[in-house]
Residue, then its C-alpha position, 0 to 999 in steps of 0.5 A: m660807852r659800855i652798856f650795863a643793862l642792854a638785855f632789858l633796855p627799851a626796844a628803840a635803844l636796843a636797836v641803836c645799841g645793836a647797830q653800833n655793836t656796843p660791847l656788853d657787860q657780861a657780868v651784869l647780863q649773867k643775872y638774866e641767864a638761866r642755869a641748867t641744873v638737871v639735863t637728861g637725854q637729848v636737850s639742845r640750845t641754839r648758838d650762832a643759829q646752830p643747835w648745841a647739846l646742853s649739859s648740866g651746869e651750863r648757862v643759857p643766855v637770853q633769846q636762845v631756843i631750848t629744845t628737847g628730843r624724845d627722851g629729853y628733860a631739863h630743869f632750869d633755875v633763874a636768878g630771883g627764884s623762878s625756874f622751869d622744866l622742859f619735858a620730851n619733845s618741847r621747845v621754848l624761847f628763853r626771854q625772847n622779849a629782851a626789852s622786858a625782864g618780866d617776860l620769862l618764856d615763850v612756849i612754842a611746843g610741848r609740855v613745860r612746868i614753870h615756877l614764877k616768882p615776881q620780884p620788886e623790880q619785876p612785879r609781873q612775870r609772863i609766859l607767852t604761847p602762840t594762843a595766850w599769855i599767862a601773867a603772875v603778880q605773885e608766886a605761882t606754879v603752872t604747867i602747860a601742855m600744848d596739843e598738835d591742833g593748837a589747843m593748850r591746857i594750863d594747870v595752876l598748881e599754886g598761886e594764881v595767874r591771869v590768862q589772856h587769849r592772844l588771838l581773841p583778846r578781851s578787855e579783862p583776863t581770865i583768872v585761874r587759881a590753884v588746882d584749877a585748870i583751863l583749856v585755850r583753843p585757837d578759835q574759841q574765846i576763853s570760857r569763864r566756866l570750866d568745861r569739865g568734860s573737855l578737861y577730862r578728855y584732854a587729860v586722858k588724851l595726854h596722860n600716857l604722854w605725861t607719864a611716859v616722859t616725867p617719871g623720876h624727874g624732880n619737881k621744884s623741891g627736887e622730890p620725884i614726881e609723877g606725870n599725872r600730878f601735873f594736872a589739877k585735880l579732876l572731877p569733881e574737885l575742879r572749881p568754877l573760874q571767877 
């Protein structure tokens, strides 16, 4: 028996198929891959538990780790209109949850820009991080900057997302809308009020890092961008979360 949608079968079925070593339909699985359209500097992906250099035009299968070095940058397109950018010293796991097509990225470290575009067959797309998950039910663009102490800043550039703390979950997620930003700390609940002082200090702390790794790279439309444009507008434009 040939499996036509192995990548997104329920977990139990995945285990059975893996045990039986069932052949895959690669033509069908390609629709769930990511395609590297721009790659500069040191960028690699795992293959057979070994890192392999990644080049422009190459496809990345599901459940692969993508890593950038000190000078690395890469842009990836995904079928359906979603995309993501990795900046220097970043690490993500692409579609780790093979049982859910809507789980796009696990952000492990660094700075990432992600454009989410849910589809009728995938009405919700998610980004997972060590401290939070970020979900969109409509088209949205976010940037994520993770600090060495585990703090994470989420900026929403367009649309809106729902953020839920993974370590300290609540019954209702926090909604973050376009040009808003939020900090998520491992040991604190997500506040429904923007801490403007903390956001400002965090932006200043990361500003030099962003501008060091982002000049000249393209955005979703291919136009040049500057690092500080990835942050939502700072004081006093930030609006209270609702």
